[in-house]
Every structure is written in C-alpha cells, then in structure tokens.
C-alpha positions as CSV (number, residue, x, y, z in Angstrom):
1,X,115.8,44.3,41.8
2,X,117.9,41.4,40.4
3,X,118.2,40.6,36.8
4,X,117.0,37.3,35.6
5,X,117.8,34.6,33.4
6,X,116.6,34.6,29.6
7,X,115.4,31.5,27.6
8,X,117.3,31.0,24.4
9,X,114.5,32.4,22.1
10,X,114.4,35.4,24.7
11,X,118.4,36.1,24.1
12,X,117.8,35.8,20.4
13,X,115.0,38.4,20.4
14,X,116.9,40.8,22.5
15,X,120.0,40.2,20.4
16,X,118.2,41.2,17.2
17,X,116.9,44.3,18.9
18,X,120.2,45.8,19.9
19,X,122.4,48.2,18.0
20,X,125.1,46.4,16.3
21,X,127.9,47.4,18.6
22,X,125.7,46.4,21.8
23,X,125.1,43.1,20.1
24,X,128.9,42.5,19.8
25,X,129.3,43.5,23.6
26,X,126.8,40.9,24.6
27,X,127.8,38.2,22.4
28,X,131.3,38.2,24.1
29,X,129.7,38.3,27.5
30,X,127.6,35.4,26.6
31,X,130.8,33.5,25.3
32,X,133.1,34.4,28.1
33,X,130.9,35.3,31.2
34,X,132.4,38.5,31.8
35,X,130.5,41.6,33.3
36,X,129.8,44.0,30.7
37,X,132.1,46.6,32.3
38,X,135.0,44.2,31.6
39,X,133.9,43.5,28.0
40,X,134.0,47.3,27.3
41,X,137.4,47.5,29.2
42,X,139.0,45.3,26.4
43,X,141.9,47.0,24.6
44,X,142.6,46.4,21.0
45,X,146.2,45.8,21.2
46,X,145.3,43.1,23.6
47,X,142.9,41.3,21.6
48,X,144.2,37.5,21.1
49,X,142.3,33.9,20.8
50,X,143.3,33.6,24.4
51,X,144.0,36.1,26.9
52,X,144.0,37.3,30.3
53,X,141.5,39.8,31.9
54,X,141.7,41.4,35.2
55,X,138.0,41.9,36.4
56,X,137.3,45.6,37.6
57,X,134.7,44.3,40.4
58,X,137.2,41.8,42.1
59,X,140.5,42.4,40.7
60,X,140.9,38.8,39.9
61,X,142.5,37.7,36.8
62,X,140.4,35.4,34.5
63,X,141.7,33.7,31.1
64,X,139.3,33.9,28.4
65,X,138.9,32.4,24.7
66,X,137.4,34.0,21.8
67,X,136.6,32.0,18.7
68,X,137.9,33.0,15.4
69,X,134.6,34.4,14.2
70,X,134.0,36.5,17.1
71,X,137.6,37.7,17.3
72,X,137.2,38.7,13.6
73,X,134.0,40.5,14.4
74,X,135.7,42.6,17.2
75,X,138.8,43.4,15.3
76,X,136.6,44.5,12.5
77,X,134.7,46.9,15.1
78,X,137.4,48.0,17.4
79,X,139.1,51.5,17.8
80,X,142.4,52.6,18.0
81,X,142.8,52.1,21.7
82,X,139.4,50.2,22.9
83,X,137.4,47.5,21.1
84,X,134.5,49.3,22.3
85,X,135.5,53.1,22.2
86,X,133.3,55.9,23.6
87,X,131.5,57.6,20.7
88,X,132.1,61.0,22.1
89,X,135.7,60.6,23.4
90,X,137.8,57.6,21.7
91,X,140.1,57.9,24.8
92,X,137.4,56.4,26.9
93,X,135.7,53.2,26.2
94,X,131.7,52.7,25.7
95,X,130.0,53.2,28.7
96,X,128.1,50.3,30.8
97,X,125.0,52.6,30.7
98,X,124.8,52.9,27.0
99,X,124.7,49.2,27.0
100,X,122.4,48.7,29.8
101,X,119.7,51.5,28.1
102,X,119.9,49.3,25.0
103,X,119.2,46.1,26.4
104,X,116.6,47.4,28.6
105,X,114.8,48.9,25.4
106,X,115.1,45.8,23.6
107,X,113.7,43.6,26.3
108,X,110.8,46.3,26.7
109,X,110.2,45.9,22.7
110,X,109.4,42.2,23.1
111,X,107.6,42.7,26.6
112,X,109.7,40.4,28.4
113,X,108.3,39.6,31.7
114,X,111.7,39.3,33.4
115,X,114.0,42.0,34.8
116,X,116.5,42.1,31.8
117,X,119.9,43.7,31.9
118,X,123.4,43.1,30.7
119,X,124.1,40.8,33.9
120,X,121.2,38.5,32.8
121,X,123.5,37.5,30.0
122,X,126.1,36.2,32.8
123,X,123.3,34.1,34.2
124,X,123.0,32.9,30.5
125,X,126.7,31.9,30.4
126,X,126.5,30.3,34.0
127,X,123.2,28.2,33.1
128,X,124.6,27.1,29.9
129,X,128.0,25.6,31.4
130,X,126.1,23.9,34.2
131,X,124.2,22.2,31.4
132,X,126.8,21.3,29.6
133,X,129.3,20.1,32.3
134,X,127.1,19.4,35.3
135,X,129.8,20.6,37.6
136,X,129.1,23.5,39.6
137,X,132.8,23.7,40.8
138,X,133.8,24.3,37.1
139,X,131.1,27.0,36.7
140,X,132.2,28.5,40.1
141,X,135.8,28.8,38.7
142,X,134.4,30.2,35.1
143,X,132.7,32.9,36.9
144,X,135.6,33.6,39.3
145,X,133.0,33.5,42.2
146,X,134.4,32.8,45.8
147,X,131.2,31.4,46.9
148,X,129.6,28.2,45.6
149,X,126.1,29.4,47.0
150,X,126.2,32.6,44.8
151,X,127.3,30.3,41.8
152,X,124.3,28.2,42.4
153,X,122.0,31.2,41.9
154,X,123.5,31.7,38.5
155,X,123.9,28.3,37.4
156,X,120.3,27.2,38.3
157,X,118.8,30.2,37.1
158,X,117.1,28.5,34.1
159,X,115.5,26.1,36.5
160,X,114.4,28.8,38.9
161,X,112.8,30.6,36.0
162,X,110.7,27.7,34.8
163,X,109.7,26.8,38.5
164,X,108.5,30.4,38.6
165,X,106.6,30.2,35.3
166,X,105.1,26.7,36.4
167,X,104.0,28.3,39.8
168,X,102.5,31.3,37.9
169,X,100.5,29.0,35.8
170,X,99.3,27.1,38.9
171,X,98.3,30.1,40.3
172,X,96.6,31.7,37.5
173,X,94.5,28.3,36.9
174,X,92.9,28.7,40.5
175,X,92.0,32.4,39.9
176,X,89.9,31.2,36.7
C-alpha cells in the first residue's frame, strides 16, 4: 500500500506525538526531501549548513541545506559517529523501522485516515515545493527523480488527497 500525503495540521499532529529523536529525523526529511534511511545515515563529522548526501536507494548525490536552528538541534543530539546513533550499538545508526513504528503509532493515535509512514513526509516536501515554485522540473531535480511522471505523483499529492476527500463526501451524501 502506498504512503499518502498529509495536510499541514496532520503533519503537526504526527510531529507532536513522535519521540524527540524521531521528530528530529522527520523534521530533516521534511526540510530536505531525503528518504528516512538517508537522514538516518547522516554522519556527525559531515554536518554542515550545505552538504552532499549520496542517496542509498539510487546512488545519486544530492546537495542539501540545513538552516542554522535545525543544524543546531542536530548537533545537540548527534552521537560520536552518527547523527542518529542506534540505541543499542552506537557504531550503527538508528533503524528505519524504529522511525516507521513511531510514525505509525502517532498516525494511529490521531486516527488519520491515510496510510502514513516516513515516506509520507517526502510527499509533503514535494507538494510544498510545487506550491512554492510551480515548476515540476525543479521538484523533479530536488527529489532526484528520473521520471517527471513519478514526480507528479508526489508533487500533486495534496491535490489528490483533496479530490479523494471530495469524492468521499459526494458519495457519502448519496448514501444518506
């Protein structure tokens, strides 16, 4: 099942219910558009306002920027080797599954109807960029996608969610 986009209020709700460390992971994902695995693989020694990240899934490099307040929060939390060290073995980084479980728990707590997972926040990032710039090519490059068609799915996720809700309301009205 595909993960779905979250409205701004839903993002705030989920963030409010996450553990502090997972909230920080998701804040980085929302700001950079990185997949959660790539956020978790950030190394403490490499933290800078502007830095290059090699995406695990694609092997592509991506330049990201971290604003000073977010960078400060990351430095406060960071372990010796990893920004997000594993609780049991600091030689490894935190797992994607730990973040996934926490996001699922938070979404369930607020009874969100969407299928919410860490990847939902990549769609939030893409839709925000599309609203801000109105340029699908800029969004495609920011996500490091090869295909504009895939980028459209992400960038238009907010509109797809609203259309789905409208259809549901119309159909519900017919059943009453």
